N, C-alpha and C positions, 0 to 999 in steps of 0.2 A: 676923534672920538672913537672909541670902541662899541660897535653894536652892542647894547645892553641885553645879554640872552637871559637877564632874572626877572627885571620887572620893579625896578626901583624910580631910575631916573629918566626923564626926555629933555632932550635937546630943545628947548624953547626956540633957538633960533632956527633949528631946523624944523620945528613944528609950525612955525609962522610962513615959511615959504609956500610955494604952489605945491599942489598936490602931484605924487609921483605917478606916472603912467601906469595903470592897472594892469594891462596887458603885459608891459616890459616886466613889472615886478613879477608877476606869475610865471613868466617865462623864466626869469633867473631863479625864482624859488624851486621850481622843477615841475614835472608833468603831472605829480601827483598830489600836487597842494593844491587846496581851492578852499580859499577862506570862507566860513559862513557869514550869510549876509546879516546886516545890522536888522534887529528886532526879532530874530529867530531864536529859538531855545537851543541849547547846547549844553553839553555834559563837560564838566571840567574835572580834571584829574590831577590834582598836587603831585600825585606819585611821578607822574610823566613830565611834569614841570620840574622836578627835582633832578629827573634824569637829564635834562636838558642843561642845567647849572652843572651838574657833574661832568657832562660832556665837554662844555666849553671852559672847565677850569681843569679838565684832562685828569679827573679823579674818579675813581670807582664808586658806585652807588653806596658802596657800604658805609661811606662817610655821610649818607645822609642822616641828619638828626632826628629823632623822634620826637611827634607831636600829636599826643594821645588824644586831644580834643578835636583834632579835624577828621571828618568822614573821608573814606577813601574816594568819594567823588560828589561834585556838587552840579545839580541841574539849575541853570543860570538863563538869564535872559542877555543876549549880547546887546549892550545898548551903542557902542562904537568901536569902529575898526580903523586907524590910520597906518597907511603903509610908511615906512621908511627904509633908507639905505645908507649905510656908513658912509660918511665922504671921503674916507681913507681907503677902504677896501671894497667899496661898493656891496658889501655884505647886506642882503635884503633881511628886514624883519617886521612884524606887525606889532602894535599897540592895541592891546584890545581892553575895554571896559566891560565888565561882568558883573551881574548882579544875582545873586541866589533867590529863588522862588520856590514857595511851598505849592502853588497852583498857578496855572496857565490857563490863556484862552485860546480860542479857536485862530485868531490871525497868527499867533506865536506859532502853534502848531503848523498851520499852513506853509509859514516862512521856512521853517525847519525842513519841511517836507521838499520844499522847491529847491533847498540847497542841494539836494540830491540829484537833481536833474540839471545844475549848472555846470558848464564847463568855462572855466576862465581862461583857460591856455589859449594862445593866439594860434590862428589857423596857418597863418603865413609865417614861418620863422625856419632859422637853422642854426645848429649848435656845433662847434666844431672843438676839440680838444688840441691845443696848440703843439707843435712839433719844435724841434729845435732850429730848424730853418724859419720857422714862422715867426720865431723870437729874436733871430739875428739882426744885428745893424745892417746886413749887407743884402739880405733879400727883402722878401713881402709876405704877404699873408696869402698863402695859397686856398683859394676858395674852390671847393667842390663843384662842378660843371652845373649840375641839377641845381644845387642851392643858388649859384649865381644867376642862372636863368630863371629862377623862380621867384627870388627877393628883389634883386636889383633890377634896376631899369634897363630895357634892352640896349644893348650896345648897336653902335652904327659900323655894320662890317663892310662898308663902303671905304670906311678908314683904314690907313695902313700905318700902324696898328690899330685895330678898334681901340678906342680909350673914352674915358668920359671922368667926370667929378663927381664923387657922391658925397652927400651930406647926411650924417646921422646924428641924432640927440641920445645923450646917455640917461641914466637914472636920475641925475641931479640936473637935466636940462640943459647941459653943455652940450656945444655943438663940436663935431669932429668932421674935418673935410680930408677925403683920400682920393687917390688916383686909381681908377678902375681900368685894367689895362688886360688885353688877351694877346699872349706873345707867348713865345718859347717853344723849343721841341721836346716832347710834344706840347702843343699848345695849352695853355693853362690862363685860367682867371686868375689874376693878382690884384692886390692892393698894397700900392708901393707908396709914393710920396704921401706923408702923413701918418703913415702906419707906425714907423719907429718912435714917434713922437707919442702915439697914443701906447704902446707897450711901455715906455719908460714911464710915463705918467701914471699909468696904472698899475705899475710894477709888476707885469705879468711874467712869468716862465713857463717853460715846456712843462705840459701837463695841467695848465691852467687852462680853462675854457672861454670862448667869446661867442656870443650869440647873437644874431640878426634878426629883427620881426619886422613886418610890414603890418602898421596897426590897421584900425578901421577906417582911418582917414587916409591911409597910403602912405604915411610918414615912415622913413627908414629910422629905427632905433636900434641902439646896440647895448649889451650888457655884458659882464663879465662873471666869471666864478673862479674863485682860488681853491687849488687843490688844499686839504687839510695839512698844512705843514706845523711842524714842532713850532710854537709859540715862544717866544722870549720870556724870561724867568718874571713874574710880576712882582712889582715893586710894593715896598711894606706900605704903600699909601693906599693902594688898592683894596677893596673890601675882601676879607677873606671869604673861601668858598662857604665854611659853616655858617657864617653871619647872612650871607646871601640865602641859605637854605632856610634858615631860621624867619626871616624877612618874610620869604614868600609863604611859608607855612602860617606864621603869625597873621598876616595880611589876609590870607584865606580863611582862616580859623575865626577871625574877628567878622570878616564878612557874612560866614554862615551862620554865627549866633545872632547877628543882627539884621540879615538880610540888608546889607549894604554894599553899594558898589565897591568894586576894587579893580585896580588896573594891572595886567600881566604884559609880558613881551614875550612874543613867539618867534624863534628864529628857526625856519624850515630847514636850511643847510647844516645847523648845528644840531638841531634835536633829534634824537634817535627814532621819535615817532611822534605824530601830532597829539596833543593832550588837551585840544578843546576840540570836541567831537560834534556834528550836527545831532539833536536830539533824534530825528527820524533814523538817522543810520544806527544810533545806538539801539534804539527801540527795536527796530527790525532785527538787529543782531539777537536781542534779548530773547527773541520767541525764536530762535535757531535750536533744534535739538541737536546736543554736541555729545560724542561719544568717542571713546578711545578708538584708533583705528579707522577715524573718519579721514577721508580724504579731503582735500581742499586745493583750491588754487589761490596765489598772492599775486599783486602786481608790484614790480620793483623798476626803478629807473635804469635805464641802460645808460651806456657812456655818454652818447650822443644825445641825450635828454630825450630818448623814447622811452617806451614802457613795454615790460616782457612778464607774462605770467609764469611763474614757477608752480610745479606741483610739489605736494607734501603730504604728510600724514600726522594726525594728532597722537602722539605717544603718552602724553601725561596731562592732568588737570590739576593744578595747584597753586597756591599763594607763591608769587615771586619772592615777597618778604612777609612771612607769617608774623614776625614780631611787631615790624613797625605798621604795617597795613594787611590787617588780617581779613580775611574773605574779600579782597580787592579784586575786581575784575580786570584789572591792569596787567596784562601780560600773562595771564594766568594759564594759557595753553603752552604746552610744552610740544614741540615739532620736531620731525626729521624732514629732510628734502630728499627728492628723488635723485638730483643729479649730484655726481661727486664735485662737478665744477661749482656747485651751490655753497661752497664751504664760508662764504662772507654772509651768507643769510641768517637772520638771527634765529637763535634756539627757542624762543619764547617770542609769542605774539599776543596780542588782544583780539577776541572773536570777531569785533567790527572791522577788523582788518582783512579777515580773508573771505574768500567766496567759497561757503562748504559746497561739497559734492556729496550730498546726503540721501540719493535716492537711487536704490540698487534694482527699481523696480523695472526700469524700460531699457537696460542695458543689454538684456537676455536676447540672444539671437532667435531669428524668427522660427526656428524648429520647436522652440517650446511651445507655440501656439499653432502647430500644425495638427489635423486632426488624428493623425497615425499616432501622436505622441502621448503615452499612458497619461490621463489627467490625474494629479493628486487630489484626494477629497476636499473639497472646499474651496478649490481653485475657481476663480471666476471663468465664464465661458469663453469670454472674448476680450480684446485690447480694451475696448469701451469700459466694460464691466470692470476690468482690472482698472483702469484709472480712476474710476467713480469710487471703487472700494478705497484706494489709497487718499484721495482726496478727503474722503471721509474720516479715515483713520488718522490722517496728519495735516488737517485744516491749513495749519500755520505756514505750510510750504508755500502757498499761492502760485499764481503762474510767472513768478518772476525769476524762479528758480530754474527753469528750463528743465522739468521733469522727464520729458520725453528725451531730451540730448544729453543729460547727464552721463559722462563718459566713465565714470568709475563707481565704486561701492564703499559704503563704510564697513562692508564686511569683505575684504579683497579675496578673490578666489571663491567665493560662495556664490553658488547657483541659485536662481530663482526658486527651482523646486526645494532646495535646501532650506532657503530662508522662509518659503512658505510653510514648510513642515516645522522648523523652528517655532514660527511665528503661532502655528496652531498649537503646539505643545509646551509654548513657555519656556523653552530651552535656550535661550538666548545666553551667551557667555556673561557672566556678571560685570566683566571689566569693560563690555562693551555696550552696555545699556546706563550707563551714568548720565545723568543730567547735571546742569547746574541748578540747584533747587531755588536759589534766590534769584534766577533770572526769569524763570518762566511765569510771570506775574502780569496781571492786567494794568498794574499801576506800579511802575518802577521806582516811583517816590516812596 
């Protein structure tokens, strides 16, 4: 059964089996994925859901049909989350039951806020992209030394060669047994006996990834990730992409009109972006002042399941699809990236995906505050006065944005003195003073 990327059917036989290990599921999903907790408030974006269908069907989002009665976002209570993994491909996905709400209680808000502080990724794990020798029938799996020493039980080096039997369980609770040996010139950690059976059973090729984790009970678990290979042509019996889009949008529109529960499927490896966002994360982003030229950071997954921040600049603010989704906040920021090697980064993002660097006030060199420097009229006398002045002027920043440590400015190249002078005389460039009028609201509903 192919993992349903859209949200119509669930495999009842799979649903009846024991629950999937949450740590292993999240490790396979990726380091940036953290599902909101049950009972919390979330914001559902059908536009993003449609993008997942388009990606899974290898079609452009231009093919997404219009559905005029559906708002661009729905604020919902998350009633249920079930973790799944496709039995053939190990592709992980989550089934969620959402219910639109017009009002919400304190408990739901607290649960949503807690979601921002949770990290469901395992602490003890390693991920490796397979090489040709890792998938050949003659060799074995070469394990990085530090990974083997960190995750696997210690070898007995009094043996020659040091070796042991490893037992690991996969997403479906199947047991795999490998021989772990330390040998060769130079010496390496290898998984030998049992490895080729695992590779052939999981249909792994060079470029795919395997990860091992040690869970909270110190059990050894392993998962796989397949690279995005060209899918075979879909048979005529498979529901069409347009039908899937219409089904998704119709279900969401019916739920919105009746405040009734509806079910979706989220596939983190296939979806371009998360489309079920914790309400607290969304709400925090809505109170961020956004302008052209603003600098920001954004996290991305690296090849070996690590994370890295890339720096970029907001170059435009506009609807991604002004015809079908007018005034939507989904990917309405156009961005440029600092590094030429960041070519695969998206050219459009949503505001809750980024970490704005929106304070030019404390990046100025110390000479600005030295007594010998000519003080501009109206400038606060010292740094503490400066900090209080800006907190009064921009209270939405709070303490979480690291004002004093902000490394860049929404006005690149602009000195503090110039900025203060422009502020006094109201001479900001028009293009750099734009807000999201619909965002700055005490009640996003």
